[in-house]
N, C-alpha and C positions, 0 to 999 in steps of 0.2 A: 954950771954948779948945779950939781941937784938940790930943788928943795919939796919936794917929793911926790910921790905917784900917782898920777892921773887915775892911772885901770889896769886893768889889766884884759890883753884881746885876748878869747879861743874862740876855735873856729870849729861849729861843727854842726855833725851835714843834719840832722836833727830838730827843730830847735826847739820845735813845740816837747819833745822829750825835756832837752835840755833847760827848759823854765819851768815842766811838774819837780825835776831835781833838786832845780837850785831855791825857788820858788817854797813847795810843799815841803822838801825835804827837809835844806835847811837852810829855810828865812828868810830869805833874801824877797826883797820889793824892789818892785819897778820902779825907776826915774823916769830911762823914756824909751820907746817901741817904735825904728820908722825906718823906711824904706831909703838909704840914701843913693841917687844916685844922682850922672849928672859933669859935667865937665870939671869938678871940684874934686872930686872921689875920685876919677877915672885920671883924671891926673895924680895926684896924691898917690897912689897904688898904684903907676906905672901902665896901664891894663885899660884896655880899650872900650868903653860901655860897660860901663858897673853898675851890677845893685845887686846891694846889699843887705839885707837886714838885721838891722843892730838894737837890740838889745841889749843897755845898760840897767847892773843891779847894783845894785848898796842894799850889803851884806849887813847891813844897822849900822857902824861907825865909820859911816865914811866913804869906806873901802868899798870902792869900783871894779864889780866885776861886766864886761864885755862880750857881750856870746855873737857867736857874728856868724851867719847866711847868706853865700853865697847864689845869689839866683841868678846871672851874667853867668857865671865861669862855674864849674863841676868843683865841689874842694876834691883834693889828694890829700891821699894819707899819705905823710912822708917819717913823721916820727913815729918813731915804733915801739910807744909806750910801756920804754924802761925807766928806770930813774937814771941810768947813765946815757939816753939822749941825748946827742945834743937839740938844742932851742929849747921853750919852757916842756920840765919834766915833772912838777906839778905844781899847786895852788895849793899855798900853808896860809889855812885860818882858826881863831882864836874864837873858841865854844865856847859856852855856862856848863852845857853835863856832857861828856863826852861818854862816858857809860849811855847814855838814855840813847845819845846822837845818835851811833856804834850798832843800835841795838837797830835804834829803826834802821838805819840803813842798811844794812842785813834784813831781818825780813821786808823789806823792797828789794833784795833783789842783788844789791854790792858787797863788798866781803872786804874784809878787812889783811894786807899783808901778812900783817904779825899781830899779836895781845898792846891792845895801849902798855903801854910805861910810862914809867916816870925817871925824868930827862937824872943824867948823876945830881945836878945841883938843890931835885928834891923842890927846884921853884916851881915843874911844868909840868906837865900827864901829857902823854905823844900817842898816835896812832896812826898807821897811813896807808891810804887804802884810795884802790883803783873804781872807784868813780861815775859818774853819766860818759860813753863816752871812751872809757878808756881812763879820761887823767884823773893826772894821779893826786888827790889829794893826803894834805898835813894839816891831821884837826891837832890847836891842842886848848888843853882849859890851865890855867893858870892857878896854882893851888893856893 
C-alpha cells in the first residue's frame, strides 16, 4: 500500500543548468547534493561502478525533486519529449502566482505550449510548458 510519494527522479545532462532552472526560476531549495557510488548504488541500479551526482530539491511543501547526473555512464535520451511519450511525461507543480512565474520563465527562454487556462471546475488555473532539457511542467495555481 502506498503511503506517499517520496520523490520524483529526473536524469539530466547538465546538472548546473538544471539547478539554475529549479532554484533560480522555480524557487526550489537544495536538501542534499552528493555523489553516490559504491556497491550499494551499483547493486540498486543493476549497473557496474556507478557514480552519480544526486541533488534533492525541496519544492517548498516537502515534495522532493531528485536530479541525477551520471558521471560513470553516459545519460541516454530515450524519452521522446511528447505528452504521450512512455515514461515520465511531466511534473506538476503547485504555484502561488502562475502569471508571474510563466512570465519569468518565458523571459528566461522557456515557453508555454498553450496559454494558461482555468479548469472547468473553476478551482485552478493551469499552464503547460517545456522546461529545462525539454521536461514538461504543469503549473497549477489554486484559485
